[in-house]
TORVOPA-467370 format. One record per residue: x, y negated, z negated of N, C-alpha, C in turn; residue number from 1; residue in one letter. Coordinates in steps of 0.1 Angstrom, whole numbers. Example, Ala and Ser with C-alpha at 12.3 -4.5 7.8 and 13.67 -1.06 7.14 Angstrom:
BEGIN
n_X 132	n_Y 57	n_Z -78	ca_X 123	ca_Y 45	ca_Z -78	c_X 132	c_Y 33	c_Z -78	i 1	aa a $
n_X 128	n_Y 22	n_Z -71	ca_X 137	ca_Y 11	ca_Z -71	c_X 129	c_Y 0	c_Z -79	i 2	aa s $
***
This chain:
BEGIN
n_X 225	n_Y 514	n_Z 204	ca_X 226	ca_Y 512	ca_Z 222	c_X 211	c_Y 511	c_Z 230	i 1	aa x $
n_X 203	n_Y 520	n_Z 224	ca_X 191	ca_Y 517	ca_Z 232	c_X 181	c_Y 509	c_Z 231	i 2	aa x $
n_X 183	n_Y 501	n_Z 217	ca_X 179	ca_Y 492	ca_Z 210	c_X 181	c_Y 479	c_Z 222	i 3	aa x $
n_X 195	n_Y 476	n_Z 223	ca_X 195	ca_Y 465	ca_Z 231	c_X 198	c_Y 467	c_Z 240	i 4	aa x $
n_X 194	n_Y 477	n_Z 251	ca_X 193	ca_Y 483	ca_Z 264	c_X 175	c_Y 479	c_Z 267	i 5	aa x $
n_X 167	n_Y 479	n_Z 258	ca_X 156	ca_Y 482	ca_Z 256	c_X 153	c_Y 462	c_Z 256	i 6	aa x $
n_X 160	n_Y 455	n_Z 247	ca_X 156	ca_Y 441	ca_Z 245	c_X 162	c_Y 433	c_Z 255	i 7	aa x $
n_X 172	n_Y 440	n_Z 261	ca_X 179	ca_Y 431	ca_Z 272	c_X 168	c_Y 435	c_Z 283	i 8	aa x $
n_X 161	n_Y 447	n_Z 286	ca_X 151	ca_Y 447	ca_Z 299	c_X 138	c_Y 437	c_Z 295	i 9	aa x $
n_X 138	n_Y 434	n_Z 280	ca_X 123	ca_Y 428	ca_Z 277	c_X 125	c_Y 415	c_Z 278	i 10	aa x $
n_X 135	n_Y 407	n_Z 274	ca_X 139	ca_Y 393	ca_Z 273	c_X 134	c_Y 388	c_Z 284	i 11	aa x $
n_X 142	n_Y 393	n_Z 296	ca_X 139	ca_Y 381	ca_Z 309	c_X 123	c_Y 380	c_Z 313	i 12	aa x $
n_X 114	n_Y 390	n_Z 309	ca_X 102	ca_Y 389	ca_Z 314	c_X 95	c_Y 378	c_Z 309	i 13	aa x $
n_X 97	n_Y 371	n_Z 297	ca_X 93	ca_Y 360	ca_Z 292	c_X 97	c_Y 345	c_Z 300	i 14	aa x $
n_X 107	n_Y 349	n_Z 311	ca_X 113	ca_Y 337	ca_Z 318	c_X 102	c_Y 333	c_Z 329	i 15	aa x $
n_X 96	n_Y 342	n_Z 333	ca_X 89	ca_Y 343	ca_Z 347	c_X 76	c_Y 330	c_Z 346	i 16	aa x $
n_X 78	n_Y 321	n_Z 355	ca_X 66	ca_Y 311	ca_Z 357	c_X 51	c_Y 322	c_Z 355	i 17	aa x $
n_X 42	n_Y 310	n_Z 350	ca_X 28	ca_Y 313	ca_Z 353	c_X 26	c_Y 313	c_Z 365	i 18	aa x $
n_X 13	n_Y 316	n_Z 369	ca_X 9	ca_Y 316	ca_Z 380	c_X 7	c_Y 299	c_Z 386	i 19	aa x $
n_X 6	n_Y 294	n_Z 398	ca_X 7	ca_Y 278	ca_Z 400	c_X -12	c_Y 276	c_Z 399	i 20	aa x $
n_X -16	n_Y 265	n_Z 398	ca_X -30	ca_Y 263	ca_Z 395	c_X -32	c_Y 250	c_Z 399	i 21	aa x $
n_X -37	n_Y 249	n_Z 414	ca_X -38	ca_Y 239	ca_Z 420	c_X -46	c_Y 230	c_Z 415	i 22	aa x $
n_X -40	n_Y 212	n_Z 411	ca_X -48	ca_Y 205	ca_Z 406	c_X -60	c_Y 201	c_Z 411	i 23	aa x $
n_X -73	n_Y 201	n_Z 403	ca_X -83	ca_Y 193	ca_Z 410	c_X -85	c_Y 179	c_Z 406	i 24	aa x $
n_X -86	n_Y 173	n_Z 416	ca_X -87	ca_Y 160	ca_Z 415	c_X -101	c_Y 150	c_Z 409	i 25	aa x $
n_X -97	n_Y 144	n_Z 399	ca_X -109	ca_Y 134	ca_Z 394	c_X -117	c_Y 124	c_Z 403	i 26	aa x $
n_X -131	n_Y 123	n_Z 399	ca_X -134	ca_Y 112	ca_Z 406	c_X -131	c_Y 101	c_Z 400	i 27	aa x $
n_X -129	n_Y 88	n_Z 410	ca_X -126	ca_Y 76	ca_Z 405	c_X -133	c_Y 69	c_Z 401	i 28	aa x $
n_X -131	n_Y 62	n_Z 388	ca_X -144	ca_Y 56	ca_Z 379	c_X -142	c_Y 40	c_Z 387	i 29	aa x $
n_X -154	n_Y 34	n_Z 378	ca_X -156	ca_Y 19	ca_Z 382	c_X -145	c_Y 8	c_Z 378	i 30	aa x $
n_X -142	n_Y 16	n_Z 362	ca_X -129	ca_Y 7	ca_Z 360	c_X -115	c_Y 6	c_Z 368	i 31	aa x $
n_X -113	n_Y 23	n_Z 373	ca_X -102	ca_Y 18	ca_Z 383	c_X -105	c_Y 15	c_Z 396	i 32	aa x $
n_X -114	n_Y 13	n_Z 398	ca_X -119	ca_Y 5	ca_Z 413	c_X -114	c_Y -8	c_Z 405	i 33	aa x $
n_X -121	n_Y -12	n_Z 396	ca_X -120	ca_Y -32	ca_Z 394	c_X -105	c_Y -30	c_Z 395	i 34	aa x $
n_X -96	n_Y -27	n_Z 389	ca_X -82	ca_Y -30	ca_Z 386	c_X -76	c_Y -25	c_Z 401	i 35	aa x $
n_X -83	n_Y -18	n_Z 409	ca_X -74	ca_Y -18	ca_Z 419	c_X -75	c_Y -27	c_Z 428	i 36	aa x $
n_X -91	n_Y -32	n_Z 427	ca_X -93	ca_Y -46	ca_Z 433	c_X -81	c_Y -62	c_Z 426	i 37	aa x $
n_X -82	n_Y -60	n_Z 416	ca_X -73	ca_Y -70	ca_Z 408	c_X -59	c_Y -68	c_Z 412	i 38	aa x $
n_X -53	n_Y -58	n_Z 417	ca_X -44	ca_Y -57	ca_Z 419	c_X -41	c_Y -59	c_Z 432	i 39	aa x $
n_X -49	n_Y -57	n_Z 442	ca_X -49	ca_Y -60	ca_Z 459	c_X -47	c_Y -73	c_Z 458	i 40	aa x $
n_X -57	n_Y -81	n_Z 451	ca_X -59	ca_Y -96	ca_Z 454	c_X -46	c_Y -99	c_Z 447	i 41	aa x $
n_X -41	n_Y -98	n_Z 438	ca_X -28	ca_Y -106	ca_Z 430	c_X -18	c_Y -100	c_Z 443	i 42	aa x $
n_X -17	n_Y -87	n_Z 452	ca_X -9	ca_Y -86	ca_Z 461	c_X -8	c_Y -94	c_Z 470	i 43	aa x $
n_X -17	n_Y -98	n_Z 472	ca_X -25	ca_Y -104	ca_Z 487	c_X -17	c_Y -120	c_Z 485	i 44	aa x $
n_X -22	n_Y -125	n_Z 472	ca_X -19	ca_Y -138	ca_Z 468	c_X -3	c_Y -138	c_Z 466	i 45	aa x $
n_X 5	n_Y -128	n_Z 460	ca_X 18	ca_Y -129	ca_Z 459	c_X 27	c_Y -130	c_Z 475	i 46	aa x $
n_X 23	n_Y -124	n_Z 485	ca_X 26	ca_Y -123	ca_Z 498	c_X 24	c_Y -134	c_Z 504	i 47	aa x $
n_X 11	n_Y -141	n_Z 498	ca_X 10	ca_Y -155	ca_Z 508	c_X 21	c_Y -165	c_Z 497	i 48	aa x $
n_X 21	n_Y -166	n_Z 487	ca_X 30	ca_Y -176	ca_Z 480	c_X 47	c_Y -173	c_Z 486	i 49	aa x $
n_X 49	n_Y -159	n_Z 492	ca_X 63	ca_Y -156	ca_Z 492	c_X 64	c_Y -161	c_Z 507	i 50	aa x $
n_X 50	n_Y -161	n_Z 514	ca_X 52	ca_Y -167	ca_Z 530	c_X 57	c_Y -181	c_Z 531	i 51	aa x $
n_X 45	n_Y -189	n_Z 519	ca_X 47	ca_Y -203	ca_Z 516	c_X 61	c_Y -207	c_Z 516	i 52	aa x $
n_X 66	n_Y -198	n_Z 505	ca_X 82	ca_Y -204	ca_Z 501	c_X 94	c_Y -202	c_Z 512	i 53	aa x $
n_X 94	n_Y -190	n_Z 522	ca_X 104	ca_Y -190	ca_Z 530	c_X 101	c_Y -199	c_Z 541	i 54	aa x $
n_X 84	n_Y -202	n_Z 545	ca_X 84	ca_Y -212	ca_Z 557	c_X 89	c_Y -227	c_Z 551	i 55	aa x $
n_X 89	n_Y -229	n_Z 539	ca_X 96	ca_Y -241	ca_Z 536	c_X 109	c_Y -245	c_Z 538	i 56	aa x $
n_X 116	n_Y -232	n_Z 540	ca_X 132	ca_Y -232	ca_Z 540	c_X 131	c_Y -236	c_Z 556	i 57	aa x $
***
């Protein structure tokens, strides 16, 4: 009986979460900046194309 009680008291201790560590932001690379530029230009072009299609109606 004593073993069961000690196990029941120790088992939940592993369920506690670890302390929260704030994420450290990484510097933005030149590759990421390039692909952001490509995506931004593609978005602007697609918005212009949608405006053209809507205005034709």
